[in-house]
C-alpha positions in Angstrom: 44.8 -21.0 8.7 41.3 -21.9 7.3 39.1 -18.8 7.3 36.3 -18.8 10.3 32.5 -19.0 8.8 29.7 -17.3 10.8 26.4 -15.7 9.8 26.2 -12.0 10.8 23.3 -9.5 10.7 24.2 -5.7 8.9 23.3 -3.3 11.4 23.3 0.7 10.9 24.4 3.1 14.0 22.2 5.8 14.6 24.2 8.5 16.2 27.6 7.3 17.0 29.9 10.2 17.2 32.1 9.6 13.9 30.6 6.5 13.1 27.1 8.2 12.8 25.3 6.0 9.6 28.0 3.5 9.7 26.7 0.2 8.1 28.5 -2.6 9.9 28.8 -6.5 11.3 29.7 -7.6 14.6 32.2 -10.1 15.0 31.6 -12.0 18.1 34.8 -12.3 20.7 35.1 -16.2 20.2 35.0 -15.4 16.3 37.8 -12.7 16.3 39.9 -15.3 18.8 39.8 -18.1 16.3 41.4 -15.3 13.7 43.7 -13.9 15.8 44.1 -15.3 19.4 44.5 -13.0 22.3 44.4 -9.7 20.1 42.8 -7.1 21.3 43.4 -4.3 18.9 41.9 -3.7 15.2 43.7 -5.5 12.0 42.7 -6.4 8.9 41.2 -9.3 7.1 40.6 -11.1 3.7 37.3 -13.7 2.7 33.9 -13.5 1.5 30.6 -11.8 2.4 28.3 -14.2 0.9 30.2 -14.8 -2.6 31.8 -11.0 -2.7 35.2 -11.4 -2.4 37.1 -8.6 0.5 40.7 -7.9 1.7 42.5 -5.6 3.4 39.2 -5.0 5.6 39.8 -4.0 9.2 38.1 -5.3 12.2 37.9 -2.7 14.8 37.4 -3.4 18.5 34.2 -2.0 20.2 35.0 -3.4 23.8 34.1 -6.6 25.6 36.2 -8.4 22.6 33.5 -7.7 20.2 34.5 -6.2 17.2 33.0 -4.5 14.2 33.8 -4.1 10.2 32.4 -1.4 8.1 30.7 -2.4 5.0 30.8 0.5 3.0 28.7 1.8 -0.1 30.7 -0.8 -2.7 30.2 -3.6 -0.6 26.7 -3.1 0.5 26.1 -2.5 -3.4 27.9 -6.0 -4.2 26.2 -7.6 -1.9 22.9 -6.5 -2.7 22.1 -6.0 0.9 20.8 -3.2 3.6 20.7 -3.2 6.8 18.6 -5.6 9.3 19.7 -8.4 6.4 21.7 -11.6 7.0 25.1 -12.7 5.4 27.3 -15.4 5.5 30.6 -14.4 6.2 34.0 -16.3 5.9 37.1 -14.8 7.4 41.0 -15.0 8.1 43.9 -12.6 8.9 45.0 -10.2 6.4 48.8 -10.3 6.7 49.4 -8.9 2.9 50.8 -5.7 3.2 49.0 -2.5 1.9 49.6 -1.1 -1.0 49.1 2.4 -1.9 47.6 3.7 -4.9 50.7 4.1 -7.3 49.3 7.3 -9.6 48.4 8.9 -6.0 51.7 8.7 -4.9 53.2 9.8 -8.4 51.4 13.0 -8.3 52.6 13.6 -4.5 55.9 13.6 -5.7 55.2 16.6 -7.9 53.9 18.3 -5.1 56.4 18.7 -2.3 54.5 20.4 0.4 51.5 17.4 -0.1 53.9 15.1 0.2 55.7 15.9 3.3 52.1 16.5 4.8 50.9 12.9 4.2 54.2 11.4 5.5 53.5 13.2 8.5 50.4 10.8 8.8 49.7 8.0 10.4 49.7 4.5 8.0 45.7 4.2 8.5 45.2 7.8 7.5 47.5 7.4 4.9 45.3 4.4 3.8 42.0 6.2 3.9 43.6 8.2 1.4 44.8 5.6 -1.0 41.2 3.4 -0.8 38.9 6.2 -1.4 40.9 6.9 -4.7 41.1 2.9 -5.1 37.3 2.9 -4.6 37.0 5.2 -7.4 34.6 3.2 -10.3 36.0 5.2 -12.7 39.4 6.7 -14.4 37.9 10.1 -14.1 36.3 9.7 -11.1 40.0 8.5 -9.8 42.1 11.5 -11.5 39.2 14.0 -9.7 39.8 12.2 -6.5 43.6 12.3 -6.2 43.6 15.8 -7.3 41.2 16.6 -4.4 43.6 14.4 -2.0 47.0 16.2 -3.5 45.1 19.8 -3.0 44.0 19.2 0.2 47.1 17.5 1.7 49.0 20.4 0.0 46.4 22.4 2.7 47.6 20.5 5.4 44.5 19.1 5.5 43.5 15.4 6.7 41.2 13.2 5.4 38.2 14.3 7.3 38.7 18.1 6.4 39.0 17.5 2.6 35.5 15.4 2.9 33.8 18.5 4.3 35.2 20.8 2.4 34.2 19.3 -0.8 31.0 18.6 0.8 30.3 22.2 1.5 31.3 23.1 -2.0 28.3 20.3 -3.4 31.0 18.2 -5.1 30.3 14.3 -6.2 33.4 12.6 -5.2 
């Protein structure tokens, strides 16, 4: 399928529950229907934001057929724009399966309690851990994130609990 092209504005949530502080773009209902006709649930896309290539990024339904795409810090830095800026968007459905970080999975194999708890989590929550590890820019940061994740899972903590605990200890992650 050919990518759908449109121009979007970067927005930022003020106080919106778990989305507070998120930078995002809105994907209008007519565009979503061109990408994945008849769909009303979250799905993954690939393409470009300006010239920055993306893949495996979720579109999240917000009601009325409108979806949003969260623009994380890595994406924002790569496109060099902040909320209020316009960007050229090229999207199509990404049907490739998500691959969990291999180093993370290998470390989980050494911690049966962590591994067992990890496999009870929904796939989307498993991907939070893996994508967070994959987003590390350096090997030392990646190693630190794997360690934090495995330790948190061994305590039966989810992703949010792990981040809150690390923030409470003022850890740079």
